[in-house]
C-alpha positions in Angstrom: -12.0 1.2 29.0 -13.4 4.0 27.0 -15.0 3.2 23.6 -16.0 5.5 20.9 -19.2 4.4 19.2 -22.0 6.3 17.6 -24.7 7.1 20.3 -28.1 5.8 19.3 -29.6 9.3 19.2 -26.8 10.8 17.1 -26.9 10.9 13.4 -23.9 9.6 11.3 -23.2 13.1 10.0 -23.2 14.6 13.5 -21.1 11.9 15.0 -18.5 12.3 12.2 -18.6 16.1 12.6 -18.0 15.9 16.3 -15.2 13.3 15.8 -13.3 15.5 13.3 -13.2 18.3 15.9 -11.6 16.1 18.6 -7.9 15.4 19.1 -8.6 11.9 20.3 -7.3 9.2 17.9 -9.6 6.5 19.3 -11.5 5.2 16.3 -15.1 6.2 15.7 -17.5 3.3 14.7 -20.7 4.0 12.8 -23.3 1.2 12.7 -25.2 1.0 9.4 -25.2 0.1 5.7 -21.9 1.4 4.3 -23.6 3.1 1.3 -26.2 4.9 3.5 -23.5 6.0 6.0 -21.2 7.3 3.3 -24.0 9.3 1.7 -24.4 11.1 5.0 -20.8 12.1 5.2 -19.6 15.4 3.8 -17.7 15.5 0.5 -13.9 15.6 0.6 -13.8 14.9 4.3 -11.4 11.9 4.7 -7.8 11.6 3.8 -7.5 7.8 3.3 -9.7 4.8 2.8 -8.8 1.1 2.9 -11.1 -1.9 3.1 -11.6 -5.5 2.3 -15.4 -5.9 1.6 -17.1 -9.3 2.0 -16.2 -11.6 -0.9 -18.9 -12.8 -3.2 -20.4 -16.2 -2.2 -17.6 -17.0 0.3 -19.1 -16.8 3.7 -22.1 -15.6 5.7 -21.3 -12.8 8.1 -23.2 -11.6 11.2 -25.6 -9.5 9.1 -27.0 -9.9 5.6 -25.4 -7.6 3.1 -23.0 -7.3 0.3 -21.5 -10.6 -0.8 -24.8 -12.6 -0.8 -26.1 -11.5 -4.2 -27.4 -14.2 -6.5 -25.1 -13.1 -9.4 -21.5 -11.8 -9.3 -22.5 -8.9 -11.5 -25.0 -7.7 -8.9 -22.2 -8.0 -6.3 -19.9 -5.8 -8.4 -22.7 -3.3 -8.9 -23.2 -3.1 -5.2 -19.6 -2.4 -4.6 -19.5 0.2 -7.3 -22.2 2.1 -5.6 -20.0 2.2 -2.5 -16.8 3.2 -4.3 -18.7 6.0 -6.0 -19.6 7.5 -2.7 -16.0 6.9 -1.5 -14.8 8.9 -4.4 -17.0 11.8 -3.3 -16.0 11.5 0.4 -12.3 11.2 -0.3 -10.2 14.4 -0.5 -8.5 15.2 -3.8 -5.2 14.4 -2.0 -6.5 11.1 -0.7 -5.9 7.4 -1.5 -8.1 4.4 -1.5 -6.7 0.9 -1.1 -9.0 -2.0 -2.0 -8.4 -5.7 -1.2 -11.0 -8.0 -2.7 -10.8 -11.7 -3.5 -12.0 -13.7 -6.5 -14.5 -16.5 -6.8 -15.2 -19.5 -9.1 -18.5 -20.4 -10.7 -18.8 -23.5 -12.8 -15.0 -24.0 -13.0 -14.6 -20.4 -14.2 -12.5 -17.9 -12.3 -14.7 -14.8 -12.4 -12.0 -12.1 -12.4 -14.1 -10.1 -9.9 -11.3 -7.9 -8.6 -10.3 -6.8 -12.1 -13.9 -6.4 -13.3 -14.4 -4.1 -10.4 -11.1 -2.2 -10.8 -11.7 -1.6 -14.5 -15.3 -0.4 -13.9 -14.0 2.0 -11.2 -11.3 3.4 -13.5 -13.6 3.7 -16.6 -16.8 4.8 -15.0 -15.9 6.6 -11.8 -12.7 8.4 -12.6 -10.5 6.4 -10.2 -6.8 6.3 -11.2 -5.1 3.0 -10.4 -1.5 3.6 -9.2 -0.5 0.1 -8.1 -1.9 -3.4 -8.2 -0.1 -5.1 -5.3 0.1 -8.9 -5.2 -0.7 -10.1 -1.7 1.1 -13.4 -1.5 -0.5 -15.2 1.4 2.5 -17.6 1.6 0.5 -20.6 2.8 -2.9 -20.1 1.2 -6.0 -22.1 2.1 -6.6 -25.8 1.5 -7.3 -26.7 -2.1 -8.6 -30.2 -3.0 -9.0 -29.5 -6.8 -7.1 -31.9 -9.1 -7.2 -29.7 -12.2 -5.8 -26.3 -11.2 -3.1 -24.7 -9.1 -3.6 -23.5 -5.5 -4.7 -19.9 -5.1 -2.2 -18.2 -2.8 -2.6 -14.5 -3.7 -5.1 -11.7 -3.8 -4.8 -8.2 -5.3 -4.6 -5.0 -3.3 -5.4 -2.0 -5.5 -4.1 1.6 -4.8 -6.5 4.2 -6.3 -6.3 8.0 -6.2 -8.6 10.7 -7.4 -6.0 13.0 -9.0 -3.0 12.0 -11.1 -0.7 14.3 -9.3 -0.7 16.1 -5.9 -2.0 13.2 -3.8 -0.3 12.6 -0.5 2.5 10.0 -0.6 5.3 9.7 1.9 7.8 7.3 0.3 10.4 7.9 3.0 8.0 6.5 5.6 8.1 3.0 4.0 11.6 2.7 2.8 13.6 -0.3 4.0 16.7 0.5 6.1 19.6 0.6 3.7 22.8 -1.3 4.0 25.9 0.6 4.8 29.2 1.0 3.0 32.5 0.1 4.5 36.2 0.5 3.9 38.2 -2.7 3.3 42.0 -2.5 2.9 41.7 1.1 2.1 39.1 0.7 -0.6 35.5 1.7 -0.2 32.9 -1.0 -0.7 29.2 -0.2 -1.2 26.4 -1.8 0.7 26.2 -4.6 -1.9 29.9 -5.1 -2.4 30.6 -2.7 -5.3 34.2 -1.5 -5.2 34.5 0.1 -8.6 37.4 -2.2 -9.6 35.3 -4.0 -12.2 33.9 -0.7 -13.7 37.4 0.7 -14.0 38.6 -2.3 -15.9 35.6 -2.2 -18.2 36.3 1.5 -18.9 39.9 0.8 -19.7 39.1 -2.1 -22.1 36.1 -0.4 -23.7 36.2 0.0 -27.5 33.0 2.1 -27.4 34.4 5.0 -25.5 36.8 7.6 -26.8 39.9 8.6 -24.7 38.1 11.7 -23.5 35.0 9.7 -22.5 37.2 7.2 -20.6 38.8 10.0 -18.6 35.4 11.5 -17.8 34.0 8.1 -16.8 36.9 7.4 -14.4 36.6 10.9 -12.8 32.8 10.4 -12.4 33.4 7.0 -10.9 35.9 8.4 -8.4 33.3 11.1 -7.4 30.6 8.5 -6.8 33.0 6.3 -4.7 33.8 9.5 -2.7 30.1 10.0 -2.0 29.9 6.3 -0.8 32.9 6.8 1.4 31.4 9.9 2.9 28.1 8.1 3.7 26.2 10.3 1.2 25.3 7.3 -0.9 24.8 3.7 0.2 25.0 2.0 -3.2 25.1 2.5 -7.0 25.4 0.8 -10.3 27.4 2.1 -13.3 26.2 1.6 -16.9 28.9 1.9 -19.6 28.2 2.1 -23.3 28.8 -1.2 -25.0 29.0 -3.1 -21.6 25.6 -2.9 -19.9 22.1 -2.1 -21.3 20.0 0.8 -20.1 17.7 -0.7 -17.5 14.4 -0.7 -19.4 15.1 0.5 -22.9 17.8 1.3 -25.4 15.6 3.8 -27.1 17.0 7.3 -26.8 13.5 8.6 -27.5 11.9 7.1 -24.3 14.9 6.6 -22.0 16.9 9.3 -20.4 19.6 6.8 -19.5 19.9 5.8 -23.1 20.5 9.4 -24.0 23.2 9.7 -21.3 24.9 6.7 -22.8 24.8 8.3 -26.2 26.1 11.7 -25.0 28.5 10.7 -22.3 29.3 7.0 -22.7 28.2 6.2 -19.2 25.5 6.9 -16.5 24.9 5.9 -12.9 22.0 4.4 -11.0 22.1 5.9 -7.6 20.3 4.1 -4.8 18.3 6.2 -2.5 20.2 6.9 0.8 17.1 6.2 2.8 16.7 2.7 1.4 14.6 1.1 -1.2 10.8 1.4 -1.5 8.8 -1.9 -1.1 8.0 -3.7 -4.2 4.5 -4.6 -5.4 4.6 -8.3 -4.1 4.0 -8.6 -0.4 4.5 -11.8 1.6 2.0 -11.6 4.4 0.4 -14.5 6.3 -3.4 -14.3 6.5 -3.6 -15.8 10.0 -5.7 -13.9 12.5 -3.4 -12.7 15.2 -6.4 -11.5 17.3 -7.8 -15.0 17.5 -11.3 -13.7 16.7 -14.0 -16.3 17.2 -16.8 -15.0 15.0 -15.2 -13.1 12.1 -13.5 -15.2 9.5 -12.0 -12.7 7.0 -8.2 -13.3 6.7 -7.5 -9.5 6.3 -4.3 -9.1 8.4 -2.9 -6.0 10.2 0.4 -6.1 8.2 -1.5 -5.5 5.0 -2.5 -2.1 6.3 0.8 -0.8 7.5 2.5 0.3 4.3 -0.7 1.9 2.8 -1.4 4.0 6.0 2.2 5.0 6.5 2.7 6.0 2.8 -0.7 7.6 2.0 -2.4 8.8 5.2 -1.1 12.0 6.6 -0.1 11.9 10.3 -3.0 14.2 11.2 -5.4 12.8 8.6 -8.5 10.6 9.0 -8.7 7.1 7.7 -11.9 5.3 6.8 -12.9 1.7 6.4 -16.5 1.3 5.0 -16.5 -2.5 5.7 -14.5 -2.5 8.9 -15.7 -5.8 10.5 -13.7 -6.1 13.7 -11.6 -3.1 13.0 -8.3 -4.2 11.5 -7.8 -1.0 9.5 -8.8 1.1 12.5 -6.5 -0.8 14.8 -3.5 -0.2 12.6 -4.4 3.4 12.1 -4.6 3.9 15.9 -1.2 2.1 16.4 0.3 4.6 13.8 -1.3 7.6 15.5 -4.0 8.3 12.9 -7.7 9.0 13.6 -10.1 6.7 11.8 -13.7 5.9 11.2 -15.1 2.4 10.8 -18.5 1.5 9.2 -20.2 -1.9 9.5 -23.7 -3.3 9.3 -23.1 -5.5 12.3 -23.3 -4.0 15.8 -21.7 -7.3 17.1 -18.6 -6.8 15.0 -18.3 -3.2 15.9 -18.5 -4.0 19.6 -15.5 -6.3 19.1 -13.8 -3.6 17.1 -14.4 -1.0 19.9 -13.0 -3.5 22.4 -10.0 -4.2 20.3 -9.1 -0.5 19.8 -10.0 0.9 23.1 -7.2 2.9 24.7 -5.4 1.1 27.5 -6.1 2.9 30.8 -3.1 3.5 33.0 -3.0 2.0 36.5 -3.2 4.8 39.1 0.3 5.6 40.3 1.9 4.0 37.3 4.9 5.9 35.8 4.3 4.4 32.3 
């Protein structure tokens, strides 16, 4: 099996330059301190970054490095040095996804993820677009008698620019339900027939006769779109019957203004399905059954970030790649990627894990 690792005689910058010029999506692994390696890479050269750095005071990895500081503030400072370089290396259209766990000290939850995120936003110019709750479903064992079990970790999505960054929402939409016709009546994916809305329009004391006629006509048009397969689902909001979804203030809500002006409005579901929410149920078990690396960072945590925010022909980067989970998922999804780690041992496992499968001579596969 062919493996792509940095030759001993090749500098980090040269290895990266050569890799960018190739068409091969086999990950490139660079051995070294993440901060030093990042400093060697050119500015605005990667499209996407995702990582789960060593947690503070949690475990001892193969090599000494970040996570073994005497004080959690030193740990945060070490990570901030790395995120500063990531900000330089990332393209303006890029995204950075960061998963980091918290720690306790003297019964006190240190709030390390949020201390780090706030420092990145306030001091380095990062823009936080989402804070995803990774619900680990089972969580780890917890013998404490005076607190709840910890079963979640944050996953932060940062960008460099408020607009214009790459985001493919259609790549991560859930397959939508389908409408159907029952006894001649159209039924939406979630069972909406329009009968209840018609009755509410008829009985409304908040709509004028003209508004009622317009509402019925608009409802017929929406149901026609559902019947034709142009729309999978919808909700109708009628003045005096339902609230605008998030605010009744006409100053801040376009839907509230529609209710004021027309007496009704529609919430149209995207025909491609809904986007994922910001709470993800993902088991932390290690599907690779690795013997020497104990981070619970799972492959499923990487899929949505890569699909949504790494272009098909882009380059992904993990500055604390360990045994290559981010790189493995990037390769599965057809993206080139670079992994950096201090441990040659872990990178050997990563290279083995992501090596392309060679075809058997004579095979038609």
